[in-house]
N, C-alpha and C positions, 0 to 999 in steps of 0.2 A: 507423296511419297507415300506406300500404304507399311501403316505400323505391322508388325507381326503379333502373328496371335498373340504370344505369351508376354508379349509387350503391354496389349490390351488388356489380360487380364490385371493385370498387374498395375494395372491405369486406373481399370473399374474399380477394383479394388484399394487403392487408396482415392480415388473420387468420393464412392459410397459411405468411406469413414466420416465423410462430413454432412451427406446428403445430398441428394436431386437439389439443382439451382430452382426452389419452387416458383409462386408467385405470394407474395405475402399479402395479397388483397385478397387472397383465398382462407383468408383469418382475420374475420368480422371484429371490430372492439380494439382491435393489438395497436397501444402507441407508435409512437414514432419509436424504430428502436437501432443505433446504430449496429449492433452486434450480426443485425440482420442485414441492413442494407451494405456491409462490409462488402459483403457475398453475393449480395442481389443485385442488386443497381446495376442496371447494365453501364457497361465504360466502355474504352478503345479498346479495339482487337488489333494488336502487331502484325505487323505481317509475316508473313508465313503461316500465318493459322487457316483454317479453313474449316467446315460443318455449320453446322448450332448446334442450338441446345448445348445441355448443361455437358458436353464431350465433345468439346474440337479437340482436335489432330493439326499438330507445327507440322510445314512441310520444313522450316529452317536446318541446314546441317550442323548442328554440332561441330562440326571440324574445324568450320571454317571461320578466320580471325575476327570479321565480320559478325560471326553470330553472338560471339559473347562481350562485340563494344557496342552491340543496342542494346543486350540484357544492358548491362552498366549504365548508359544514357538513360534507356528509360526508368529503370528503379529511383536515376539522380533526380530526375523531371518530376515522375510522377511523388518525392517525397515533398519536393516541392506546393507542392498543390492543393489548395482548400479541398478540406471535407467537404463542404457546399456542397461537391459533385454524387458526392455519395449521398446526403441525407435527401439528393432529391429521386430518388428513387421509392417507389410503391410504398418499402416499408419506413419511411422516412415522412410520411406524411399520414393521417387520419379528420375528417372532419369531425370526428368524435372528441377528438381528443386537444382540438383547436383552443390555443391559451394570450392571453396578451403578446406582441410582439416581445417587450420584455423576458418574460416568461421564458419563453421556447427560447429564445433563444442563451438566453443560461442554459435549458438543460442539456439545450445540443451543446456547446461550448464545455461545461460540463461532463458531461457522458463524454466529449474527445478528450479531454485531459488524465481521466483517472482512468479509462479503458486500459484492462488488461496489466494491469497493476499486478506486481506480485504480490502477495499476502505475507503482512511481518509487521512489528513496529517501524518507521522510518529509522527514530536515531539509530536501534538496533543493527539493520539494515546495511547503515554507511558508518556507522560509529562504534558496534558494539553496546552501547550503551546511549538509553532510552533518555537521559537529562538535555540531551539534544532535538527532541522532539516541539519544544516550544516554539524556538527559533527555527528550525524546519518550519512551522504553519506559521509563522510572522512573515516568513516568506512570500508567500500566496495570498496577501493582505494589501487591498491599497492603500493602506498608512498604516504605521507600525513604532515603535518608540523603540531606541536606539539598547539593543539588547547588549553590548557590551556596559555601556551606559548605568541602566539598570542592575548589573552583577555588583556593584560600588552598595548595592545599599543592604547587601548583606555580609558580614566579618568572611575574609577569606572565599568568598564562591568563587570561583575559575569560567568562562567562558566555556559554554554560553548562559546567556540568565535561564533558570528553571520556572518551575511556576511561581516555587516559595521567594524566587527573586522580586520575580514581577509586582508579589501581592506587597514585599516589603518596599517594594518601588514606592506602590501607589500611598503607601501610610507615608512614605515621607514627603513624596510630593503633597498633601493635603496634609502634615504639618507646617508645612512652607507657602501655605494659601495658594496651589498650584494646582491645575487641574491636568489630567492625562491625557485629556485631548489638545491641549497646550504644547505637549514635547512630542507627538507624534508627526512625524515625517512620513514627505509623500513619497510610494513602495514604485522607482522606475524602470528597477530593472525582477520582476516579481519569478519566481522559481515554484519548481512542485516536484515532490519526491515520486518514484517510482513504486514503491512500496509503503504499505497501511495496509490496516484491518478495520473492525468494523465500525471502531470508536474512531481514526481515524479518518476512516472515508467521509464518515457522516458531516465528521468534522469540518472538514474541503467541502463539504454541500454547505454547510452555516457560512462560513469564512467566506464564501465565492460568491454568495447574495449580497455582502457590505459591511456583514458584521464584524469585529476582531476581537482575539483571544484574549488580550488585555480587558476589554470595555466591559465584555459580553460573557464572558466563559475563566472567569478568575485567573487568566493566565495559563489553563489548561485545557487539551482534548476533553469534549464530552465523556463523560464514562459509558463503556455497556455496561447501564445497570442503572441506579437512577439518580436523579440530572434535576431533581429539587431542588430551590435556591438558587440554579445557576441564575444570575444577571437578564441572559438571554427570556429565560419566561418566566419574568419575573412579570406581574398584570398592568403593572407601573408604568411597564417600559411598553407596554400593548402586547405581549406574551401571552403563555398561559402555560402552566403542569398540572397536566389531568393525572390523579392516580387512579388504580384501579378500579377503585367504585363508583366515576363518573368515567371514565373513558373505555367504556366495553366493547368487548374483543368481537361479538357475534352478532353485533346490526353494520349494516354498510358502513365501513367504511370511514367513506366520505360526504355521509347526508351533513359532516360538521355535528360536536357533540350538543346534545339534546338539551334545553333548561332542565335539571333537576330540579323537582317538585321538592315544596317548603316540607323543612320535617315537622312530624308532627310534636304540634305542644309548641312550633314556633311561636313566637309573638305576630301581630297582627299585620305589622307595619315591616314585617323583616323581608327580606325581596330572597329572592331565587337566584343559585348561580348562573350569570350569564357566560354562553360559552364566547371563545375565541376560535372561528371557525376554521378546518381542518387549512392549511395551507401548501404549496410546497416549500421545501425545508424543515419539516415535519421530522419528527423524530420519533420512532416508535420504541418501546425499551423491554432488556427483558434480565429477569435477574432470577435464579434457584429460590429466594426467601421473600419472592414479588415485593411489595413496600412495606412486609414489614422491618419492623424496627431491632428489634431483638430477635434472635433465636436460640432453641434450646441446645445443646450438645453438651453427651457423656462424654469424662475424659478422670485421666490419670490423675493421682490425688495430687500427686507434687507437678502437678502443671497449673493448684490452684493455690491464691493466696483469699487471706479474707477481709476485708475494711476495715476502716472503723466504728464501722454499723455493725461488724463481724455478718457480714455478707459475704458467699463464697464469690470470688470473681476471677475469673480467668488472666493469668499473666499475657504480659500484650504478646512475648515472644511464642508463645503458641496459638494468636489466637490466628492466623493467617493457614494452618494445618487444619483448627477446629475445625474451620467455615469451607477448606476446600478439599480433603481430607478423610474425615472421619464421617463414616454414619453415623445418619442421631438414633442412637439404639438406648435404651435403658440396660443397667447393668445386668452380667451376668454373672456376679458373685456381690451379694449381701452388703450393701456399704456400712456396716456393722465389724466386717475383719478388715478393715482398713481406720473407721471412725469409730473409736472406742468412748460413746457416752458418757457424758456428767449428768447426774440424777441433777445436779448443781445450776449447772451452766453448761450447756453442750458446744457455745462459739465457741469461749477459751478454749475446752478439748481440741478441737478442730482447728483455731488457731497454732496450738503448740505442734501439734503432730504432723499438720500439713509442711509448715515452715523448716521442723527441724530433723524427719523421720526416716534414716536413708534406709530402712525398708522397707521404703515405697519408692526407690526412685527406679526400680526396674519392673511395675507391672506391666506388661503385655499391653496395647494399645488395645489390641482387643475384652481385656476387660475391665470395662470404662467403669468409674464408679459415685464419680462427683458428676453432680447435677448442676451448669450455673447456664444463666441468659449471657451470651455474646449479644454485642454489638454488632449489627449487619450495616454496614460500609464499604464504598469503593465495588472494583470487580469482581467476582465468583467465578467458578467454574463451569460454564454454561447460559453465561450474561452474556446477551447478545443486543444491539443497534443498528437499527436501517432505519436508512431516510427515503423519505415524499418526494419523486422526482418531478411526477405527472400527476391533476388530478383532473379527471373526466369531465365534459361540459357536463353530463346529469347529475355530478357527485355522488358517483354510485361504484366508480373503481377508483383505486389510484395505482401511478405501477412505482417501484420499489428502485431503490439503486442500493446494490448490496454485497459481499463478498463472496457467496455462493449462489448464485441466483441458476440456480438447476429449479427442481420444483418446489412448488407451481407454478413458477414463472415465468414457466419458456411448456407448459401442458398443453396449449395452442395455439402453437406458434410452428414455425419452422425448424430445421434444423441450422445449428450455426457453425460459425470455424470455431467454437469451441467446445465440440463434441468433442475431439478427441484426449477433454481432459473430464469427460466427463459433466461436458456445462458450469466444469468447479469455475472460480473466477468472475474479475468485475466487470460488471455490465451491466448496461440497462435493460431492467426483464420486462416483461410482458404484465399486465394488468392482471389486479387482483380486484374482489369484491368485496370480501372478509377476511382479514389480517388473523391469521391462525395462531391459534395456543401457541406453539411451539415452547420453549422452556414459561418458566414463571413470566406473564406477563406484569410489567411494576410499573406504568405508566408512560404518558405521551408529553412531548412536549411541542405547543407549539410557538412559531417565532413570530416578532412584529413583523408587521411591514418591513420590507427592505431595506432599509436607511439609505443605498444608492439605487440610480438609477440602473433596473437591468442590464439595458442594450451594452453602456458603457464596459460594463461589471462584464458582459461578458465576453468585449474586444478585451479587454484588461487581462483574463487569463487566462484566453488565445496566445498575449503574450508572455507568457509562463517560460523557463526553460527547463525542461523534464530532465533533472541533474542523474545522467547515465549515460555510457559508452553503446557504442556499437561497433560492431564488426560485420559484413558482407560476406557470405561463399556463398559459391555456384559453384553445384557440382552434376552431374552424372544424373540420372533419376534411377537408382536400382536400390533394390532393397536394402534397406542402412546394414543389418546385419552382413552383407554382400559388400560396403562399398569399403576400399581399398584408400591408398595415397592416390592412387594413380586416377582417380574418379573425382577430384579433386581441383576442377579450375580456374579458381580465383580463390584469393583470402585476401581485405581490400587491411587495411593500416587501420590500428582501431581509430575512430572518430568520435565528437561528440553527438551528442540527440539534441545537437543544438546550433543554427551557423551564427554569425555574427551580425545579421539584422534582427531587430524583434519578427517577423514572416519568419525564420528560420527556428521553425520548432518540430521535430521529429518525433512528438510521443506514437506510442507503443499505438497506434489506431490508425496513423499516419505512417508507418510500417509497412502494416495491416495490407492500405491501400497502393503501397508500392511497390508494392509483390504479386497483385492481381496481375492477372493476362499478362505475367513477363515474356519477351521471344522466349519461342523454344518451349514453352512450355510442358510440350509433350514432351523431352529425351533432358532435359535439365531443369534442375530445381534451384529454385534460391532459399536464403537461408539470413535472418537475423540474428546475430547469437549480440546478447543484450545484457550489458554488466553494471552492478549496480559500483561504483569508486569508494574507495576505505580511505577509512583518517584522515590525512594531512591532505591528498587528493581530493575528496571529497571535500573537506572545509571549504580548500579553495577554490573550488565549482561552484558552492553553495554562497559565495560570498556577493558581494549586493556590488554592482560593476563587472564583473565577474567572464560576462559574454564573451567579449572577444582574445579573454586571456586564451591560449593555445596549448595542447596538453606539451608539447615540446618548449613552453612556457614555463609550466606549471611543473614537470618534470626535475628540474633543479629543485627546488623547494621541498620536493615530497624524500627529495636523497639526502639533502643537510637536515632535513624532520630523521630520519631513520641513522644518519652518522649519527647526532648530537644527544640518540637516545642511546644508543650503541655504548659510544663515550660514558655516561654516564652510568652504564652497567659497566660496564670494566671497571672504572674505577672504584665501583663498591666493595672495598673488604669485605663485608657479610653475605655477597652474590653464594649461592650455592651450585658452586660452576659443576653440579649433575644434572639438578633441577632444571637448571637455569642456563644451559652451553650459551657464550657466543658466536652469532656466525655475523662476518661484518657484513655490512652491504656496499651492493653495490653499485654506479649510477645504472639510472633506467625503473621504467616502473616494472613490477613484477606481478604475477596472476600471485590470487590470496589474500596477501597482503597489503596490496594496492586499487585491487579492482578483481570480480567476483563472478561469474558467470551468475545469471538468474530469471532471465527468459528467453526464450527461442521461436521462431517464428518461421513459418517455414511458404512453401502451395505443394496445389496438388497437381498432377498431372490432366485437371479441368480447368488448371487458372485460375479458380477459386483459393483462398488464404488456410492454413493451419494454425491452431494456437499449439506450439506440439510443447514446449514443457517450461515449468513452472516451476521457479525455489519457493517453497511453503516453510518460515519459520512459524515455532509451535514455542509460544514465549509462556512457562510458568509458572509467577512466582518466581522470578529469580535466575532459573534456568533457564537455556535457549538448547531447541534441539532442531536442526535443518531438515527439509526432505523433500522429494520433488515431485508433482503430477503429471500424467502425463507421459511422455515418450519419451527414453533416455537419449541425448545425443550421441547421434555417431559413432563409434568409438574411431573412424577415422579423422573424423572433425574434432571431435575431443584431443585428440592428440597436438591436433595445431594450436589449437586457440582457448582449449582448457584444461593443459595440461594433466594426468595423473601423478602424484607423487611416486619418483623412481624410475620414471618413464625417461626411453630415451630422446635423451637431447637433441638430440639431431632433426628430432619433427619441431620443436617448438617453435613456437615465432612470438618472439618481442613485440613488446606495444605498437613500434614503428617500423615492424615486420611488413609486406608485401607479398603476395604469390600470385605466380601466373603461370599457368603451364607450357611447361617446353613449347610443348606443339602451338604459342600463342608465342613463340619467340621469332627472331629472324636468327637460323642457327648458326648465322655468318660475323655479325654486333654481336647479337646478345639482347638484344634490343626489344622492347614489347612492340607486337604490329598491328598494335591497339592502344585507344586513348585511354585514357582513367580519367573521370572527372576529380577535380580537385578538392569537393567531398570528400571523396573515400579513402584521400590521405591528410584528413583532419586542417582542409583549406591549404592555404601557400603558406610555405614558413613565414615567422618575424625576419622583416632586416635588420630591428635594431638587439644591438651584441646587449645577450642578457646576462643576469648581475651573477656575480662567485655566489659562491653556497652558502660561503660564509656569513655573505652579508644579509641572509634572507634567514640564517636560521632561529633569531629570534621570535619570528613570527610564528616558526610552526608548535603543530601541535608534541608538545612532550609526555604530559602524565596523561592517562586516560583512565584515573580516577571517575570513580563515578559519583557524581554530590548530590542524588537521589534515588530514595525508592525505584527498583524499574516498572513502567509504564507494563501493564499485562495487555496483551491482543486474543481476539475471541471470532468466532467461526458466526 
């Protein structure tokens, strides 16, 4: 069946958005790259597809029920496929990058589970609260401590334990002559976030090699900044932290760090610095202040106090703003205008004036007048960290895993499915032969040899459940702005990104592979809407042993939690009714409160895939804003699966709602004339009676107070 010329033009325009399918072998020296394999590896062509090359055509009739049925069967089957088939293409192998079987298995498995994640802190994405980060990381570890038990180490701490409770727990164990490894238990149900920023991504890289948060990272993720002092980089453990004067940026990055010559005047028996060779899992770190311990800031006088030695000190409550928001410049006004000198003791006058003079309280920030040295610690604006994924055989190139794998990581590589979002995203990058300066380089961390067998670790992390929710949408292929409700042929019920068996883990990378060459792709389009569960629903999904728990089983607990919060607020006599109006919850999972859309995948008219849209959290020292990268969800789809406020309620779909276009229903019985796979209905419903909500309420999240300072994410 010939395609009308107008349709061909639209098909070509969409297809060109991701580039022609080129031969990755034409790019010598490139490391294996899943992001290229997913669209470039030759794979099955469905019945009804004709032609060759990047512009296949489909002869399937979009009006026939069997067409929609074949699409659902195709996607369901491919969701269960291993990605080994994708890696088998030319872009998945290169003799220049041959590594040991364990290293390559680890690199592939890690690439698969983190591919395409949304940008933002895990705790923020699921709970609007970064205190959950450490617990979330513990769920990918081979072994971990009991985070509920660890909470008891600090008075009034609430689940889950943070890095503060983990540190206190270690002290408590030591006092009782017990070692941390004695209380660590095997993780038989690993789970992984679908959201992370650079420091979380690099931490995932380290943990999946067999290290643990509690033993090697002081209970917290790696910082996008200096990481000197972490046990992971302790020379006694076989690791190494190289400060900037040793880890030079301009030398070939993978030749190893050269031994440093002896310093002038050093004793004859002293030794030069012995290098620990660069290896996968190493982390390059950046910070605007480099590896300096202090920086100078000019601040308003009322921000300053004077210590017992008479030295001006910045008050703690102003430290974050001084380091992140204020330019480093000298005063525009003379200090004497604010600081009246005393011929006998300038310090005593400073102390009196700075601590009490009310006339100094409103000095404009641009009129800095007091110079102070501010300790540099933690992450600052402009900080960054990225992970070494592979090292070439000649030791002259590295492949990085990063949160924004655009230039220079792809400058010699074919177009990928990330083009619609300007190559932004989390995926395996191309090679580089130098690590560029970027923001101020502050050090390189090289971990020890992995403590676990990497072949076993690769198998283990592939079992990790991605904690997310999916909805499959099938539409006619029309320009998004022209799409109407009548173009929507099918919307599945919401289902988990995993099944009841360890092998059923539908990571974002596998969702992409499932949409590839979908039947009828010329005239029909597949979409995956990916959601992050929120609050109580997220807690239940993250819980160890929750793999077989269906959404229908979790919903009563979620409702009980919302009901309990409602009753507590209602009973509060001091509640401000205007600022905090009450709406009594109703049974069922609700959009925004219980789940939020975060990523959209689709396919092009040539059968290849597009990373259409991703949400992005910009976390800035306690405040969080959210935006999206790529293309907006077509309004017709959004109206059903991610409705805007005050939208027509008639088009909204509940989490367990399913839509099949009338053309695929028997007009006499209104039954579907197609078979819907159980997967798209979140499996078969549980047969056992569900417990009453009242019996479940005590296990639910009731309070959301943050117990620790928020972690900050950087691109």
